[in-house]
C-alpha positions as CSV (number, residue, x, y, z in Angstrom):
1,X,-65.9,-75.9,70.5
2,X,-66.3,-72.5,68.5
3,X,-67.7,-72.3,65.3
4,X,-64.4,-73.0,63.5
5,X,-63.6,-76.1,64.3
6,X,-61.2,-74.9,66.6
7,X,-60.3,-75.1,70.5
8,X,-59.7,-71.6,72.3
9,X,-57.9,-72.7,75.1
10,X,-56.6,-70.3,78.1
11,X,-54.2,-71.1,80.2
12,X,-52.8,-69.6,83.5
13,X,-49.6,-70.2,84.9
14,X,-48.0,-71.8,82.1
15,X,-44.6,-70.8,82.3
16,X,-44.7,-72.4,85.7
17,X,-43.8,-76.5,87.2
18,X,-47.4,-77.8,86.3
19,X,-48.7,-75.0,84.3
20,X,-45.7,-75.4,82.1
21,X,-46.1,-79.1,81.8
22,X,-49.6,-79.1,80.9
23,X,-49.4,-76.6,78.1
24,X,-46.6,-79.3,76.9
25,X,-48.5,-81.8,76.5
26,X,-51.5,-79.5,74.9
27,X,-48.6,-78.8,71.9
28,X,-47.9,-82.1,71.4
29,X,-51.8,-83.5,71.9
30,X,-53.0,-85.2,69.2
31,X,-55.6,-83.0,68.5
32,X,-53.2,-79.6,69.0
33,X,-53.5,-78.1,65.1
34,X,-56.9,-77.6,66.4
35,X,-56.2,-76.0,69.4
36,X,-56.1,-71.9,69.8
37,X,-53.4,-71.4,73.0
38,X,-53.4,-68.4,74.8
39,X,-50.8,-68.1,78.0
40,X,-50.6,-65.3,80.4
41,X,-47.0,-64.9,81.2
42,X,-45.5,-62.7,83.4
43,X,-42.0,-62.3,82.0
44,X,-41.6,-60.6,79.1
45,X,-38.6,-62.0,77.6
46,X,-40.4,-65.7,77.4
47,X,-43.7,-64.0,74.8
48,X,-41.1,-64.5,71.8
49,X,-39.9,-68.4,72.8
50,X,-43.9,-69.5,73.8
51,X,-45.1,-67.5,70.2
52,X,-42.0,-69.6,68.2
53,X,-44.2,-72.9,69.9
54,X,-47.7,-71.6,68.6
55,X,-48.7,-70.0,71.8
56,X,-50.0,-66.2,71.8
57,X,-48.2,-65.1,74.8
58,X,-50.2,-62.2,76.8
59,X,-48.1,-59.8,79.3
60,X,-49.9,-60.1,82.6
61,X,-50.5,-61.9,86.1
62,X,-53.4,-63.1,88.3
63,X,-53.7,-59.1,89.9
64,X,-54.5,-58.5,86.0
65,X,-59.0,-59.6,86.3
66,X,-59.4,-57.5,83.5
67,X,-56.9,-59.7,81.5
68,X,-58.6,-63.2,83.1
69,X,-61.8,-62.3,82.8
70,X,-61.6,-61.0,78.8
71,X,-59.1,-63.8,77.4
72,X,-61.9,-66.5,80.0
73,X,-64.5,-64.7,78.2
74,X,-62.7,-66.0,74.4
75,X,-61.9,-69.7,75.7
76,X,-64.1,-72.6,75.1
77,X,-61.5,-74.3,78.0
78,X,-59.4,-72.5,80.7
79,X,-56.9,-74.3,82.8
80,X,-55.8,-72.3,85.3
81,X,-52.6,-73.3,87.4
82,X,-51.7,-70.5,88.4
83,X,-52.2,-70.6,92.2
84,X,-54.9,-72.4,94.3
85,X,-56.0,-69.8,96.7
86,X,-56.7,-66.7,94.6
87,X,-59.7,-66.2,95.0
88,X,-60.4,-62.7,92.9
89,X,-58.6,-64.8,90.7
90,X,-60.3,-67.3,90.4
91,X,-63.7,-65.2,90.7
92,X,-62.5,-63.5,87.3
93,X,-62.3,-66.0,85.5
94,X,-65.0,-67.6,85.9
95,X,-67.2,-64.0,85.2
96,X,-65.2,-64.3,81.4
97,X,-66.9,-67.8,81.6
98,X,-69.9,-66.5,82.5
99,X,-69.8,-64.0,79.5
100,X,-68.5,-66.4,77.1
101,X,-71.9,-68.6,78.0
102,X,-74.5,-65.8,77.5
103,X,-72.5,-64.5,74.1
104,X,-72.3,-68.0,72.4
105,X,-74.9,-70.5,74.6
106,X,-72.1,-72.6,75.0
107,X,-70.9,-73.9,78.1
108,X,-67.2,-73.5,78.1
109,X,-65.2,-75.5,80.7
110,X,-62.8,-74.8,83.5
111,X,-60.5,-76.9,85.0
112,X,-59.0,-75.5,88.2
113,X,-55.9,-76.4,90.0
114,X,-56.3,-76.8,94.2
115,X,-54.4,-79.4,95.9
116,X,-54.8,-82.5,98.6
117,X,-53.7,-79.9,101.0
118,X,-57.5,-79.4,101.8
119,X,-57.8,-82.5,103.7
120,X,-54.8,-82.3,106.2
121,X,-54.6,-81.8,109.8
122,X,-52.9,-80.5,112.6
123,X,-51.0,-83.6,113.0
124,X,-47.5,-81.4,113.7
125,X,-45.7,-84.7,112.2
126,X,-46.5,-86.9,115.4
127,X,-49.4,-89.3,114.5
128,X,-50.4,-91.0,111.4
129,X,-54.3,-90.9,110.7
130,X,-57.3,-93.6,109.6
131,X,-58.6,-90.9,107.7
132,X,-58.8,-91.6,103.5
133,X,-61.0,-89.2,101.3
134,X,-61.8,-90.8,98.3
135,X,-62.4,-89.0,95.0
136,X,-66.0,-90.9,94.3
137,X,-66.4,-90.0,98.3
138,X,-68.6,-86.3,97.6
139,X,-70.0,-86.2,101.2
140,X,-66.4,-87.0,102.8
141,X,-65.3,-84.0,100.5
142,X,-68.7,-82.1,100.8
143,X,-67.5,-82.1,105.2
144,X,-64.2,-79.9,105.0
145,X,-65.2,-77.4,106.3
146,X,-64.6,-73.8,104.3
147,X,-61.3,-72.9,106.3
148,X,-58.9,-75.8,105.4
149,X,-56.6,-74.7,102.4
150,X,-57.6,-74.2,98.7
151,X,-61.2,-74.8,100.2
152,X,-63.2,-71.1,99.6
153,X,-62.0,-71.0,96.0
154,X,-62.7,-74.7,95.2
155,X,-66.6,-73.8,96.9
156,X,-66.4,-71.0,94.3
157,X,-65.4,-72.6,91.8
158,X,-68.5,-75.9,92.3
159,X,-71.3,-73.0,92.6
160,X,-70.6,-71.7,89.4
161,X,-70.4,-75.3,87.7
162,X,-73.8,-76.0,89.3
163,X,-75.0,-72.6,88.2
164,X,-74.6,-74.4,85.0
165,X,-72.9,-71.7,83.1
166,X,-69.9,-73.6,83.3
167,X,-68.9,-77.0,83.2
168,X,-66.1,-77.7,86.4
169,X,-63.3,-79.8,87.0
170,X,-61.5,-79.5,90.5
171,X,-57.5,-81.6,90.1
172,X,-55.8,-81.5,93.3
173,X,-51.9,-82.3,93.5
174,X,-50.3,-84.2,96.2
175,X,-46.7,-84.2,96.4
176,X,-45.7,-83.6,92.7
177,X,-42.1,-84.8,92.9
178,X,-39.3,-85.2,89.7
179,X,-38.0,-82.6,87.3
180,X,-40.1,-82.1,84.9
181,X,-38.9,-82.4,81.6
182,X,-40.9,-80.8,78.6
183,X,-40.2,-79.0,75.7
184,X,-40.7,-75.5,77.3
185,X,-38.1,-76.9,80.1
186,X,-35.7,-77.5,76.9
187,X,-37.0,-74.0,75.5
188,X,-36.4,-72.2,79.0
189,X,-39.8,-71.5,80.0
190,X,-40.5,-73.2,82.2
191,X,-39.1,-73.8,85.8
192,X,-39.0,-77.4,86.0
193,X,-38.6,-77.6,89.9
194,X,-41.6,-78.6,92.1
195,X,-42.0,-76.8,95.6
196,X,-42.5,-78.9,99.1
197,X,-39.3,-81.4,98.4
198,X,-36.4,-78.7,97.5
199,X,-38.3,-76.2,100.1
200,X,-36.9,-79.1,102.4
201,X,-33.9,-80.1,101.1
202,X,-33.9,-75.6,100.4
203,X,-34.2,-75.7,104.7
204,X,-31.4,-78.5,105.3
205,X,-28.9,-77.2,103.4
206,X,-29.4,-73.7,105.0
207,X,-29.2,-75.4,108.3
208,X,-26.2,-77.3,107.4
209,X,-28.1,-80.2,108.7
210,X,-31.2,-82.8,107.8
211,X,-34.9,-81.2,109.4
212,X,-37.7,-83.2,110.0
213,X,-41.3,-82.2,111.6
214,X,-42.1,-83.5,114.4
215,X,-41.6,-87.4,114.7
216,X,-42.3,-87.4,110.7
217,X,-44.4,-90.3,110.9
218,X,-47.5,-88.2,109.4
219,X,-48.1,-89.5,105.8
220,X,-49.2,-87.4,101.9
221,X,-50.0,-88.4,98.5
222,X,-47.6,-89.1,95.7
223,X,-47.7,-87.9,92.4
224,X,-45.2,-87.9,89.3
225,X,-44.9,-84.8,87.6
226,X,-45.2,-86.7,84.6
227,X,-48.3,-88.6,85.4
228,X,-49.8,-85.9,86.9
229,X,-49.8,-84.1,84.1
230,X,-51.3,-87.0,82.3
231,X,-54.3,-86.5,84.8
232,X,-54.5,-83.0,83.3
233,X,-55.6,-84.4,79.7
234,X,-57.3,-87.5,80.6
235,X,-59.8,-85.0,82.2
236,X,-59.6,-82.4,79.2
237,X,-60.3,-85.0,76.7
238,X,-63.0,-86.8,79.0
239,X,-64.3,-83.0,78.7
240,X,-64.3,-82.3,75.7
241,X,-66.3,-86.4,74.7
242,X,-69.5,-84.1,76.8
243,X,-70.9,-83.8,80.3
244,X,-71.1,-87.3,80.7
245,X,-68.2,-88.3,80.1
246,X,-66.4,-88.1,83.7
247,X,-68.0,-86.2,86.8
248,X,-68.3,-82.5,87.1
249,X,-69.0,-79.8,89.3
250,X,-69.9,-80.9,92.8
251,X,-69.0,-85.0,91.4
252,X,-65.7,-83.0,89.4
253,X,-63.0,-83.8,92.4
254,X,-60.0,-85.5,90.4
255,X,-57.2,-86.3,93.6
256,X,-53.7,-86.4,91.8
257,X,-52.1,-89.3,93.5
258,X,-50.3,-92.1,92.7
259,X,-48.5,-93.4,96.1
260,X,-48.2,-92.8,99.7
261,X,-45.0,-91.8,101.8
262,X,-44.1,-90.7,105.7
263,X,-43.1,-87.6,105.1
264,X,-40.3,-88.1,107.7
265,X,-38.5,-90.6,105.3
266,X,-38.0,-87.9,102.0
267,X,-36.0,-85.8,105.5
268,X,-34.2,-89.0,106.9
269,X,-32.9,-89.9,102.9
270,X,-32.2,-85.9,102.8
271,X,-30.1,-85.7,105.7
272,X,-28.3,-88.8,104.1
273,X,-27.2,-87.4,101.5
274,X,-26.1,-84.0,102.6
275,X,-24.2,-86.0,105.3
276,X,-22.6,-87.5,102.6
277,X,-21.3,-84.1,100.7
278,X,-20.4,-82.8,103.0
279,X,-23.0,-80.8,103.8
280,X,-25.1,-82.0,106.6
281,X,-23.3,-82.9,110.1
282,X,-25.6,-85.5,111.1
283,X,-26.9,-88.4,108.6
284,X,-29.5,-88.2,111.4
285,X,-32.2,-85.3,110.7
286,X,-33.2,-83.4,113.9
287,X,-36.3,-81.8,114.4
288,X,-36.9,-78.5,113.3
289,X,-37.4,-75.9,115.8
290,X,-41.3,-73.4,115.6
291,X,-39.5,-70.4,114.0
292,X,-37.2,-72.4,111.7
293,X,-40.9,-74.2,110.5
294,X,-42.3,-70.5,110.5
295,X,-39.3,-69.7,108.0
296,X,-38.5,-72.3,105.7
297,X,-42.0,-73.2,105.3
298,X,-44.5,-70.6,107.3
299,X,-45.8,-73.2,109.5
300,X,-46.1,-76.9,110.5
301,X,-48.0,-77.7,107.4
302,X,-45.4,-80.7,106.3
303,X,-46.4,-82.7,110.0
304,X,-50.0,-82.5,108.4
305,X,-51.2,-86.0,107.3
306,X,-52.6,-86.2,103.6
307,X,-54.6,-89.1,102.6
308,X,-56.3,-89.7,99.2
309,X,-57.2,-92.2,96.9
310,X,-57.8,-91.3,93.4
311,X,-60.3,-93.4,92.6
312,X,-62.9,-91.1,90.0
313,X,-59.3,-90.1,88.4
314,X,-58.9,-93.5,87.4
315,X,-62.4,-94.4,85.9
316,X,-61.4,-92.0,82.9
317,X,-58.6,-94.0,82.2
318,X,-55.3,-92.2,84.2
319,X,-52.6,-94.3,84.7
320,X,-50.2,-93.3,86.1
321,X,-47.0,-95.0,85.4
322,X,-44.8,-94.4,88.8
323,X,-44.4,-95.4,92.1
324,X,-43.2,-94.0,95.5
325,X,-40.0,-96.1,94.6
326,X,-39.8,-93.0,91.5
327,X,-40.2,-90.8,94.8
328,X,-37.2,-92.0,97.0
329,X,-35.2,-92.3,93.4
330,X,-35.5,-88.7,92.7
331,X,-34.6,-87.1,96.1
332,X,-30.6,-87.9,95.0
333,X,-31.0,-85.7,91.7
334,X,-33.6,-83.2,92.9
335,X,-30.7,-82.6,95.7
336,X,-27.9,-82.1,93.4
337,X,-29.3,-80.2,90.8
338,X,-30.1,-77.7,94.1
339,X,-26.7,-78.1,94.7
340,X,-25.3,-76.9,92.0
341,X,-27.9,-74.0,91.4
342,X,-26.9,-72.7,94.6
343,X,-23.1,-73.1,94.0
344,X,-23.3,-71.0,90.8
């Protein structure tokens, strides 16, 4: 906390799908009157809109290391929601937080966004796995090699937390679904769409046929956008109570998952929807070729297994409202929105 009693918050990715939802939640937080929020954004036309709701908007990106360091050094809390794999941006933020510690003798807070992609295998859609990671099982998480997605950045964050100049909390969203419906979406500054499921829909539209990775039997966790947002605020609220309220540093992992799905079922439902809309040749998905996997997804990532249990998150009072049934129900409006956007 700053001496004025205000909590100075700096957020990156604040107009994105996750970051915009987090920023909206902070603006409606019970203690929002005591927050002084700064958001780093890329679009000049959104500056005035954000400032109209009390957010100080700074033009820049994750490549503006000096801005990241400067604004982090002025913050009690940083929410990093822009890019889970940007090591240089993470180092710039940590440098700023270290300066904050040295200048104020306080320990600022970093809430960093990673993802359950950190635990993936290379199943290529052809088999499931019995290996399930709990966010309470730190030795199991620590067994992950540095070569896993997001892992190198996670290790940098943990190392900083262990050094003691910052308290670090890592949130690992899974497959996030649902079209965001926040105050910032209504204001026209936030992207309301996720990445993973829309990528499957767009690829299927482009090839005029629902597609699946391998046999589609691999498993992934999922979470509704509103529920992942409440995980961020749950971690934030716990962190603000002090260092003993929630695990941090090497114990500061929080999986964002409330359900689990067979990934191929998404492909099957999308194929049926496109067929019904006369935009797909068959109600049955066909297997993406290696060339298509590269073209649409940059590789066979969507054929991997990622199995987690959000046990630490539940300990701090996170209570997700949605189940996997909400995921299945979200696919039709998601598909219709993408088709409408492409036809606009």
